[in-house]
All heavy atoms as an XYZ file, in Angstrom:
659
protein
N     109.107    145.221     45.554
C     110.407    144.657     45.607
C     110.967    144.405     44.218
O     110.425    144.802     43.196
N     112.063    143.727     44.216
C     112.782    143.475     42.984
C     112.014    142.555     42.042
O     112.032    142.727     40.825
C     114.138    142.874     43.316
C     115.013    142.633     42.112
C     116.373    142.110     42.537
C     117.236    141.842     41.333
N     118.534    141.299     41.697
N     111.323    141.563     42.576
C     110.646    140.583     41.742
C     109.120    140.693     41.810
O     108.416    139.737     41.555
C     111.076    139.172     42.130
C     112.545    138.943     41.891
C     113.428    138.851     42.953
C     113.047    138.851     40.602
C     114.784    138.659     42.734
C     114.395    138.656     40.373
C     115.259    138.561     41.444
O     116.589    138.376     41.227
N     108.606    141.844     42.137
C     107.145    141.995     42.185
C     106.597    142.092     40.759
O     107.273    142.570     39.849
C     106.767    143.242     42.989
O     107.243    144.397     42.326
N     105.368    141.638     40.563
C     104.810    141.666     39.209
C     104.567    143.097     38.740
O     104.386    144.018     39.541
C     103.489    140.909     39.358
C     103.158    140.966     40.799
C     104.462    141.063     41.532
N     104.583    143.250     37.443
C     104.318    144.569     36.869
C     102.823    144.854     36.937
O     101.995    143.984     36.688
C     104.775    144.616     35.414
C     106.266    144.389     35.166
C     106.536    144.332     33.679
C     107.071    145.506     35.789
N     102.467    146.052     37.259
C     101.067    146.458     37.313
C     100.785    147.323     36.086
O     100.918    148.551     36.131
C     100.773    147.220     38.602
C     100.993    146.398     39.826
N     100.133    145.388     40.204
C     101.988    146.409     40.735
C     100.577    144.819     41.292
N     101.711    145.411     41.649
N     100.453    146.653     35.014
C     100.193    147.371     33.777
C      99.138    146.614     32.980
O      98.836    145.468     33.268
C     101.455    147.534     32.949
C     102.110    146.239     32.537
C     103.462    146.468     31.891
O     103.950    147.576     31.867
N     104.052    145.423     31.384
N      98.599    147.284     31.993
C      97.539    146.692     31.187
C      97.744    147.122     29.745
O      98.106    148.270     29.480
C      96.180    147.164     31.697
S      94.815    146.561     30.716
N      97.536    146.213     28.819
C      97.614    146.527     27.397
C      96.211    146.495     26.832
O      95.522    145.476     26.915
C      98.495    145.508     26.663
C      98.517    145.644     25.139
C      99.164    146.951     24.714
C      99.225    144.465     24.509
N      95.782    147.610     26.284
C      94.466    147.687     25.643
C      94.701    147.908     24.160
O      95.397    148.838     23.770
C      93.649    148.832     26.229
C      92.321    149.000     25.549
C      91.280    148.118     25.792
C      92.107    150.026     24.647
C      90.060    148.251     25.158
C      90.894    150.179     24.011
C      89.874    149.293     24.273
O      88.675    149.426     23.640
N      94.150    147.026     23.346
C      94.381    147.077     21.905
C      93.054    146.892     21.198
O      92.348    145.917     21.444
C      95.363    145.967     21.511
C      95.765    145.990     20.075
C      96.646    146.936     19.599
C      95.262    145.050     19.198
C      97.021    146.950     18.278
C      95.621    145.060     17.873
C      96.519    146.009     17.412
N      92.694    147.835     20.363
C      91.463    147.671     19.591
C      91.719    148.063     18.142
O      92.726    148.690     17.825
C      90.309    148.481     20.172
C      90.555    149.978     20.117
O      91.268    150.449     19.222
O      90.012    150.690     20.968
N      90.828    147.625     17.295
C      90.926    147.943     15.867
C      89.546    148.323     15.339
O      89.016    147.697     14.447
C      91.485    146.762     15.083
C      92.895    146.457     15.373
S      93.591    145.526     14.027
C      95.290    145.635     14.399
N      88.960    149.331     15.936
C      87.639    149.756     15.509
C      87.646    150.336     14.099
O      86.614    150.388     13.440
C      87.057    150.774     16.482
C      86.673    150.176     17.788
C      87.349    150.506     18.944
C      85.641    149.261     17.872
C      86.997    149.946     20.147
C      85.275    148.686     19.071
C      85.963    149.038     20.226
N      88.804    150.747     13.621
C      88.863    151.287     12.260
C      88.627    150.205     11.207
O      88.362    150.507     10.050
C      90.201    151.986     11.998
C      91.413    151.081     12.081
C      92.002    150.969     13.475
O      91.419    151.489     14.427
O      93.064    150.339     13.596
N      88.700    148.932     11.576
C      88.403    147.854     10.644
C      86.906    147.673     10.423
O      86.485    147.143      9.407
C      88.991    146.529     11.136
C      90.514    146.425     11.143
C      90.943    145.104     11.732
C      91.058    146.581      9.749
N      86.100    148.098     11.387
C      84.659    147.945     11.274
C      84.075    149.072     10.430
O      84.471    150.225     10.548
C      84.004    147.957     12.654
C      84.336    146.786     13.557
C      83.746    147.017     14.943
C      83.796    145.503     12.974
N      83.116    148.743      9.612
C      82.419    149.739      8.802
C      81.259    150.314      9.598
O      80.722    149.670     10.498
C      81.902    149.097      7.513
C      82.997    148.623      6.630
N      83.642    149.446      5.752
C      83.595    147.412      6.509
C      84.568    148.773      5.109
N      84.568    147.530      5.555
N      80.848    151.522      9.251
C      79.733    152.127      9.970
C      78.425    151.399      9.678
O      77.570    151.268     10.544
C      79.611    153.604      9.609
O      79.436    153.750      8.212
N      78.256    150.939      8.443
C      77.078    150.155      8.082
C      77.538    148.760      7.675
O      78.431    148.611      6.859
C      76.346    150.800      6.915
C      75.781    152.159      7.217
C      75.081    152.758      6.014
O      74.834    152.020      5.050
O      74.810    153.946      6.061
N      76.902    147.752      8.239
C      77.283    146.381      7.923
C      76.635    145.935      6.620
O      75.425    146.044      6.461
C      76.863    145.429      9.036
C      77.609    145.551     10.358
C      77.037    144.570     11.364
C      79.075    145.306     10.168
N      77.420    145.440      5.673
C      76.826    144.857      4.468
C      75.988    143.630      4.826
O      76.071    143.103      5.941
C      78.040    144.450      3.626
C      79.156    145.278      4.145
C      78.858    145.498      5.599
N      75.208    143.166      3.885
C      74.270    142.076      4.160
C      74.964    140.784      4.579
O      74.490    140.065      5.443
C      73.403    141.813      2.933
C      72.365    140.771      3.181
C      71.029    141.134      2.603
O      70.776    142.308      2.363
O      70.254    140.216      2.398
N      76.114    140.463      3.976
C      76.768    139.191      4.317
C      77.645    139.295      5.559
O      78.353    138.370      5.886
C      77.572    138.654      3.124
C      78.847    139.426      2.888
O      78.887    140.634      3.191
O      79.812    138.820      2.386
N      77.597    140.409      6.265
C      78.392    140.572      7.479
C      77.556    140.439      8.739
O      77.999    140.764      9.824
C      79.093    141.920      7.479
C      80.162    142.028      6.437
C      80.268    141.322      5.290
C      81.272    142.894      6.461
N      81.362    141.696      4.586
C      82.010    142.672      5.282
C      81.725    143.845      7.352
C      83.161    143.361      4.993
C      82.879    144.531      7.038
C      83.588    144.287      5.877
N      76.340    139.971      8.626
C      75.476    139.811      9.785
C      75.896    138.551     10.556
O      76.287    137.553      9.957
C      74.020    139.690      9.342
C      73.525    140.912      8.590
C      73.644    142.196      9.388
O      73.431    142.200     10.589
N      74.016    143.275      8.734
N      75.805    138.583     11.886
C      76.203    137.411     12.677
C      75.333    136.196     12.377
O      74.142    136.320     12.101
C      76.037    137.867     14.126
C      75.307    139.145     14.085
C      75.368    139.696     12.714
N      75.941    135.023     12.442
C      75.263    133.765     12.162
C      75.081    132.917     13.416
O      74.721    131.756     13.327
C      76.056    132.963     11.122
C      76.320    133.638      9.790
C      77.233    132.786      8.939
C      75.028    133.928      9.077
N      75.385    133.492     14.590
C      75.340    132.768     15.863
C      76.236    131.536     15.825
O      75.841    130.436     16.195
C      73.904    132.381     16.234
C      73.052    133.597     16.514
O      73.552    134.593     17.029
N      71.791    133.535     16.159
N      77.463    131.718     15.340
C      78.444    130.644     15.329
C      79.726    131.155     15.990
O      79.822    132.317     16.363
C      78.708    130.156     13.901
S      79.519    131.361     12.851
N      80.696    130.301     16.115
C      81.937    130.677     16.803
C      82.796    131.648     16.006
O      83.744    132.208     16.533
C      82.731    129.424     17.161
C      83.196    128.658     15.942
C      83.828    127.356     16.288
N      85.104    127.542     16.929
C      85.905    126.567     17.286
N      85.548    125.331     17.079
N      87.049    126.804     17.857
N      82.481    131.848     14.732
C      83.268    132.731     13.882
C      82.597    134.081     13.653
O      82.944    134.810     12.732
C      83.536    132.053     12.543
C      84.086    130.665     12.688
C      83.381    129.559     12.249
C      85.320    130.448     13.300
C      83.878    128.284     12.402
C      85.822    129.177     13.465
C      85.098    128.102     13.011
O      85.590    126.843     13.173
N      81.643    134.457     14.493
C      80.912    135.712     14.317
C      81.825    136.935     14.376
O      81.581    137.919     13.686
C      79.804    135.840     15.357
C      78.559    135.083     14.974
O      78.456    134.671     13.806
O      77.686    134.907     15.833
N      82.866    136.889     15.201
C      83.775    138.030     15.285
C      84.501    138.255     13.961
O      84.641    139.394     13.504
C      84.789    137.834     16.412
C      84.126    137.783     17.773
O      83.027    138.358     17.924
O      84.695    137.163     18.683
N      84.964    137.184     13.347
C      85.637    137.308     12.054
C      84.661    137.732     10.966
O      85.006    138.516     10.090
C      86.305    135.992     11.672
C      87.509    135.688     12.509
C      88.052    134.303     12.241
O      88.468    133.666     13.152
N      88.058    133.833     11.029
N      83.449    137.210     11.014
C      82.443    137.580     10.020
C      82.088    139.049     10.158
O      81.891    139.747      9.167
C      81.202    136.674     10.150
C      81.561    135.239      9.751
C      80.050    137.187      9.308
C      80.492    134.218     10.048
N      82.040    139.562     11.389
C      81.710    140.968     11.610
C      82.782    141.895     11.059
O      82.497    143.019     10.660
C      81.509    141.227     13.098
N      84.023    141.432     11.005
C      85.114    142.287     10.532
C      85.394    142.066      9.053
O      85.539    143.022      8.292
C      86.390    142.029     11.359
C      86.150    142.451     12.804
C      87.581    142.773     10.770
C      87.254    142.077     13.748
N      85.453    140.815      8.617
C      85.885    140.516      7.253
C      84.762    140.086      6.320
O      84.939    140.074      5.112
C      86.956    139.421      7.265
C      88.168    139.793      8.066
C      88.473    139.118      9.224
C      88.992    140.819      7.657
C      89.583    139.445      9.963
C      90.106    141.165      8.395
C      90.405    140.477      9.545
N      83.639    139.621      6.846
C      82.517    139.211      6.016
C      82.390    137.704      5.883
O      83.324    136.943      6.126
N      81.191    137.277      5.482
C      80.895    135.853      5.377
C      81.654    135.202      4.230
O      82.108    134.065      4.340
C      79.400    135.657      5.190
C      78.966    134.232      5.125
C      77.473    134.116      4.931
C      77.081    132.670      4.754
N      75.669    132.549      4.390
N      81.831    135.910      3.107
C      82.546    135.318      1.971
C      83.999    135.056      2.324
O      84.559    134.036      1.928
C      82.457    136.221      0.734
O      82.924    137.528      1.062
C      81.033    136.319      0.237
N      84.614    135.953      3.089
C      85.990    135.733      3.543
C      86.068    134.488      4.421
O      86.960    133.655      4.250
C      86.500    136.952      4.314
C      87.841    136.738      4.949
C      88.999    136.879      4.214
C      87.950    136.373      6.279
C      90.241    136.669      4.797
C      89.174    136.165      6.867
C      90.319    136.321      6.125
N      85.118    134.351      5.350
C      85.135    133.198      6.255
C      84.926    131.905      5.481
O      85.549    130.892      5.779
C      84.066    133.353      7.336
C      84.108    132.282      8.390
C      85.411    132.262      9.171
O      86.019    133.297      9.394
N      85.834    131.090      9.581
N      84.081    131.918      4.476
C      83.878    130.718      3.663
C      85.147    130.351      2.900
O      85.471    129.171      2.753
C      82.721    130.925      2.700
C      81.375    130.943      3.394
C      80.237    131.335      2.469
O      80.508    131.738      1.308
O      79.085    131.259      2.914
N      85.885    131.365      2.419
C      87.150    131.087      1.722
C      88.190    130.528      2.681
O      88.968    129.644      2.312
C      87.669    132.352      1.053
C      86.819    132.763     -0.132
C      87.371    133.943     -0.829
N      88.636    133.575     -1.459
C      89.461    134.449     -1.998
N      89.182    135.736     -1.986
N      90.582    134.058     -2.542
N      88.214    131.040      3.910
C      89.150    130.516      4.921
C      88.813    129.067      5.241
O      89.698    128.223      5.358
C      89.114    131.397      6.195
C      89.819    130.715      7.351
C      89.741    132.747      5.924
N      87.523    128.760      5.353
C      87.124    127.404      5.693
C      87.378    126.420      4.561
O      87.534    125.236      4.798
C      85.639    127.378      6.072
C      85.381    128.023      7.409
C      83.917    128.025      7.768
O      83.045    127.986      6.912
N      83.643    128.087      9.056
N      87.451    126.883      3.336
C      87.667    125.966      2.212
C      89.122    125.956      1.739
O      89.413    125.424      0.674
C      86.737    126.334      1.054
O      87.045    127.627      0.589
N      90.042    126.512      2.543
C      91.455    126.498      2.165
C      92.019    125.096      2.235
O      91.530    124.240      2.973
C      92.273    127.390      3.112
C      92.073    128.844      2.906
S      93.189    129.947      3.830
C      93.753    129.040      5.196
N      93.059    124.870      1.461
C      93.829    123.632      1.523
C      95.252    124.021      1.901
O      95.912    124.749      1.175
C      93.793    122.915      0.180
C      92.409    122.396     -0.180
C      92.418    121.756     -1.552
C      91.113    121.127     -1.915
N      89.937    121.909     -1.704
N      95.708    123.546      3.076
C      97.022    123.913      3.592
C      97.922    122.693      3.694
O      97.467    121.580      3.960
C      96.887    124.539      4.979
C      96.180    125.885      5.064
C      96.034    126.296      6.511
C      96.956    126.936      4.301
N      99.208    122.944      3.502
C     100.235    121.926      3.677
C     101.176    122.438      4.756
O     101.793    123.487      4.603
C     100.988    121.696      2.363
C     102.084    120.685      2.481
C     101.803    119.339      2.603
C     103.408    121.091      2.471
C     102.814    118.404      2.715
C     104.433    120.164      2.576
C     104.134    118.825      2.698
N     101.276    121.713      5.867
C     102.113    122.106      6.992
C     103.211    121.075      7.166
O     102.922    119.879      7.305
C     101.266    122.206      8.270
C     101.997    122.603      9.535
C     102.468    124.049      9.449
C     101.087    122.417     10.723
N     104.442    121.534      7.147
C     105.581    120.632      7.304
C     105.914    120.539      8.789
O     106.369    121.498      9.390
C     106.806    121.140      6.511
C     107.996    120.231      6.740
C     106.476    121.240      5.039
N     105.654    119.396      9.374
C     106.007    119.144     10.769
C     104.971    119.673     11.744
O     104.363    120.699     11.524
N     104.768    118.943     12.805
C     103.863    119.363     13.867
C     104.602    119.335     15.198
O     104.144    118.760     16.176
C     102.631    118.480     13.903
N     105.754    119.969     15.217
C     106.534    120.071     16.450
C     106.007    121.211     17.289
O     104.806    121.465     17.345
N     106.912    121.927     17.923
C     106.513    123.011     18.825
C     105.748    124.099     18.074
O     104.665    124.506     18.489
C     107.744    123.592     19.504
N     106.296    124.576     16.977
C     105.623    125.633     16.222
C     104.461    125.089     15.405
O     103.419    125.732     15.278
C     106.613    126.349     15.308
C     107.667    127.179     16.017
C     108.633    127.763     15.009
C     107.026    128.276     16.820
N     104.627    123.912     14.825
C     103.575    123.330     14.011
C     102.295    123.090     14.789
O     101.192    123.297     14.274
N     102.421    122.664     16.038
C     101.231    122.453     16.872
C     100.502    123.764     17.123
O      99.272    123.820     17.113
C     101.622    121.821     18.204
S     102.032    120.083     18.066
N     101.251    124.818     17.346
C     100.619    126.118     17.550
C      99.934    126.605     16.278
O      98.851    127.177     16.329
C     101.646    127.151     18.017
C     102.115    126.942     19.423
C     100.985    127.067     20.440
O     100.188    128.019     20.354
O     100.891    126.182     21.300
N     100.566    126.376     15.132
C      99.924    126.750     13.864
C      98.624    125.973     13.668
O      97.607    126.540     13.276
C     100.853    126.499     12.677
C     101.930    127.533     12.505
C     103.259    127.158     12.342
C     101.643    128.884     12.481
C     104.253    128.090     12.176
C     102.629    129.830     12.329
C     103.934    129.433     12.163
O     104.912    130.364     11.995
N      98.654    124.676     13.939
C      97.449    123.863     13.797
C      96.344    124.342     14.727
O      95.175    124.408     14.345
C      97.753    122.395     14.068
C      98.501    121.650     12.962
C      98.896    120.268     13.444
C      97.655    121.564     11.715
N      96.708    124.689     15.956
C      95.720    125.189     16.905
C      95.114    126.497     16.412
O      93.897    126.683     16.440
C      96.352    125.393     18.271
C      95.394    125.940     19.315
C      96.091    126.257     20.607
C      96.819    127.568     20.442
N      97.406    128.093     21.657
N      95.946    127.400     15.931
C      95.446    128.685     15.434
C      94.598    128.509     14.183
O      93.590    129.204     14.013
C      96.607    129.636     15.175
S      97.419    130.175     16.686
N      94.986    127.593     13.304
C      94.164    127.306     12.123
C      92.782    126.833     12.554
O      91.767    127.265     12.011
C      94.807    126.234     11.242
C      96.048    126.671     10.525
C      96.978    125.736     10.105
C      96.304    127.997     10.264
C      98.124    126.116      9.428
C      97.450    128.400      9.598
C      98.356    127.455      9.178
N      92.736    125.936     13.535
C      91.454    125.404     13.991
C      90.619    126.490     14.665
O      89.404    126.549     14.475
C      91.690    124.245     14.951
N      91.256    127.371     15.424
C      90.519    128.410     16.121
C      89.911    129.431     15.158
O      88.853    129.989     15.445
C      91.418    129.109     17.137
C      91.729    128.242     18.332
S      92.907    128.977     19.467
C      92.065    130.453     19.966
N      90.570    129.688     14.042
C      90.005    130.639     13.089
C      89.163    129.957     12.017
O      88.627    130.609     11.146
C      91.094    131.494     12.458
C      92.116    130.755     11.659
S      93.452    131.839     11.172
C      93.076    132.085      9.473
N      89.032    128.654     12.085
C      88.170    127.927     11.169
C      88.809    127.594      9.841
O      88.122    127.215      8.908
N      90.124    127.733      9.755
C      90.808    127.438      8.493
C      90.698    125.954      8.175
O      90.910    125.106      9.042
C      92.278    127.851      8.570
N      90.331    125.637      6.956
C      90.268    124.266      6.448
C      89.181    123.433      7.122
O      89.211    122.217      7.043
C      91.604    123.558      6.594
S      92.990    124.520      6.000
N      88.229    124.046      7.798
C      87.182    123.310      8.501
C      85.919    123.146      7.670
O      84.954    122.555      8.141
C      86.834    124.014      9.812
S      88.181    123.979     10.995
N      85.911    123.676      6.460
C      84.738    123.554      5.602
C      84.715    122.227      4.857
O      85.624    121.410      4.988
N      83.684    122.017      4.062
C      83.565    120.742      3.322
C      84.706    120.508      2.330
O      85.125    119.375      2.132
C      82.235    120.859      2.585
C      81.536    122.030      3.154
C      82.531    122.874      3.864
N      85.226    121.572      1.716
C      86.314    121.406      0.754
C      87.689    121.635      1.379
O      88.706    121.466      0.718
C      86.157    122.384     -0.417
C      84.975    122.120     -1.301
C      83.722    122.832     -0.814
O      83.793    123.740     -0.019
N      82.568    122.386     -1.280
N      87.746    122.034      2.637
C      89.017    122.341      3.277
C      89.785    121.099      3.686
O      89.219    120.054      3.951
N      91.125    121.252      3.742
C      91.981    120.128      4.146
C      93.317    120.657      4.646
O      93.836    121.636      4.116
C      92.213    119.173      2.992
N      93.848    120.017      5.678
C      95.195    120.292      6.171
C      96.005    119.023      6.007
O      95.596    117.966      6.459
C      95.192    120.717      7.655
C      96.624    120.920      8.142
C      94.400    121.972      7.863
N      97.145    119.142      5.356
C      98.057    118.010      5.207
C      99.286    118.286      6.030
O      99.929    119.317      5.854
C      98.445    117.827      3.732
O      97.255    117.677      2.953
C      99.318    116.606      3.562
N      99.590    117.393      6.976
C     100.747    117.574      7.859
C     101.803    116.587      7.463
O     101.565    115.422      7.312
C     100.367    117.371      9.347
C     101.573    117.576     10.238
C      99.262    118.333      9.730
């Protein structure tokens, strides 16, 4: 009918980001950030965790930014900080 749901699927992958051989610091650590470590490496994840961010406002968009920062581990390290 006119208002029936669409029957479709979106499949998106980025296998070209993965290297054929994993460098030593790209091995999984059995943590929640293993997917990012597998693609970008442990040093990248450590830099993300030690970032210092300044976010103006935590309204509709600001809350989503904060949630995404937390999900990717931004500012969650010992030296990291988020200022809202």
